[in-house]
C-alpha positions as CSV (number, residue, x, y, z in Angstrom):
1,M,88.7,74.3,143.0
2,T,90.0,77.1,144.8
3,Q,91.9,77.5,148.4
4,K,90.4,76.4,151.0
5,I,89.5,79.3,153.8
6,E,91.3,78.7,157.5
7,K,89.8,80.8,160.0
8,T,90.2,81.3,163.8
9,D,87.3,81.2,166.5
10,A,87.5,84.3,167.2
11,E,87.5,85.9,163.4
12,W,84.5,83.4,162.2
13,R,82.7,84.8,165.8
14,Q,83.5,88.3,164.6
15,E,82.6,87.8,160.8
16,L,79.3,86.0,161.7
17,T,76.1,87.1,162.7
18,P,75.0,84.8,166.3
19,E,73.0,82.3,163.9
20,Q,74.9,82.0,161.0
21,Y,78.2,81.0,163.7
22,A,75.9,79.0,165.2
23,V,74.9,76.7,162.4
24,L,77.9,77.5,160.1
25,R,80.2,76.6,163.0
26,Q,78.2,74.7,166.1
27,Q,76.4,72.6,163.5
28,A,73.2,74.2,164.4
29,T,70.1,74.2,162.5
30,E,67.2,77.2,162.2
31,R,63.5,76.6,163.0
32,A,61.5,74.8,160.3
33,F,59.8,78.4,158.0
34,T,61.9,80.6,159.7
35,G,64.0,81.1,157.7
36,E,65.1,84.4,155.1
37,Y,65.2,81.6,151.9
38,V,62.7,79.1,152.4
39,H,60.1,80.5,150.0
40,V,61.8,82.4,147.8
41,K,61.8,82.1,144.7
42,D,64.0,84.7,143.0
43,D,66.4,83.8,140.0
44,G,69.8,83.7,141.1
45,M,73.0,82.6,142.6
46,Y,72.5,81.3,146.3
47,H,76.5,81.6,148.1
48,C,78.2,80.8,151.2
49,A,77.4,82.8,153.9
50,G,80.7,82.2,155.3
51,C,83.5,82.4,152.6
52,G,81.0,83.5,149.0
53,A,81.8,80.6,148.0
54,E,79.3,79.7,145.0
55,L,76.6,76.6,146.0
56,F,72.9,76.5,144.9
57,G,71.6,77.9,141.0
58,S,67.7,79.1,141.5
59,D,67.1,76.9,138.8
60,T,67.4,73.7,141.5
61,K,65.5,75.5,144.3
62,F,62.3,73.8,144.8
63,E,59.3,73.6,147.2
64,S,59.6,70.0,149.0
65,G,58.0,71.3,152.7
66,T,59.4,71.3,154.4
67,G,60.7,74.4,155.8
68,W,64.1,74.7,154.6
69,P,65.6,75.7,151.2
70,S,65.9,72.7,149.2
71,F,67.5,72.0,146.1
72,T,68.3,69.3,143.7
73,E,72.1,69.9,143.4
74,P,74.8,71.8,144.0
75,A,75.8,74.2,141.9
76,L,79.3,72.6,140.8
77,A,79.5,69.0,141.8
78,D,82.5,70.1,144.2
79,S,82.0,73.1,145.5
80,V,79.7,71.2,148.7
81,E,81.5,67.9,150.4
82,T,79.2,65.8,152.2
83,H,80.1,64.1,155.4
84,E,78.2,61.1,158.3
85,D,76.6,62.7,161.4
86,S,74.9,60.8,163.5
87,S,73.7,62.9,165.9
88,H,70.6,63.5,167.4
89,G,70.7,59.4,167.7
90,M,70.1,59.1,164.1
91,V,72.5,58.9,160.5
92,R,72.2,61.8,158.5
93,T,74.8,62.3,155.6
94,E,75.8,66.5,156.6
95,V,76.8,69.3,153.8
96,V,79.5,71.3,154.0
97,C,80.8,74.0,152.2
98,A,83.8,72.3,150.0
99,R,85.7,75.9,150.1
100,C,85.8,77.1,154.5
101,G,84.0,73.8,156.2
102,G,80.9,75.4,157.1
103,H,77.5,73.5,157.9
104,L,75.1,73.9,155.4
105,G,72.1,71.5,156.7
106,H,71.5,67.6,155.1
107,V,70.7,65.7,152.0
108,F,68.1,63.0,151.9
109,P,67.3,60.7,148.4
110,D,63.9,62.2,148.9
111,G,64.1,64.1,145.9
112,P,62.7,64.6,142.9
113,G,64.4,64.5,139.9
114,P,66.9,62.6,137.9
115,N,69.5,62.5,141.2
116,G,66.5,61.7,143.3
117,L,68.4,64.2,145.5
118,R,67.0,66.8,148.5
119,Y,69.6,69.5,149.6
120,C,67.8,70.9,152.9
121,I,70.1,73.6,153.9
122,N,69.9,76.5,156.2
123,S,69.0,80.3,155.3
124,C,71.2,81.5,157.3
125,A,74.3,79.8,156.2
126,L,73.5,81.2,152.4
127,D,73.9,84.6,150.8
128,L,71.2,85.4,147.7
129,E,73.0,87.4,144.6
130,P,70.2,88.4,142.2
131,R,69.9,87.3,138.9
132,E,70.3,90.8,136.5
133,S,67.6,90.7,134.3
C-alpha cells in the first residue's frame, strides 16, 4: 500500500470541484443517474478523483440499474477500506479510498459474481483512465 495522503480542508477545497468536495470530504451522494460514469462502458482503470489511487477496473463494472457506477470488487483488495455507516436512519457499509480517506460510496451484498458484492460508487469520486488499445 502506498503512503497515506493527508491535506488540510483548505487544500481539499482548492483542489476539488464543489461536487467532488461534497462527496469525497463530506460524504454526500450525487443524484442517481446524473454521474458521468453511470453508463460508460470504456475499458480502463477508475482512479480516486482526490488522490489518483487505482480503485476499480472496468472489467468489474456492471449495470446495476441503481443510477451509480457499480463494481463487483476493487482493483486491489487494499485500495479501499470499509466502515459502518449508520447515517440517514439505516446501517450501510461505507467505502472510502484507503490512500486519502475520501468517501466513494457504499458496498451492498446484492451484487453478481462469486463474492455477491455491489460497490455502488459516486461518479464524481472517480477519474477514468482509458486503456490504450
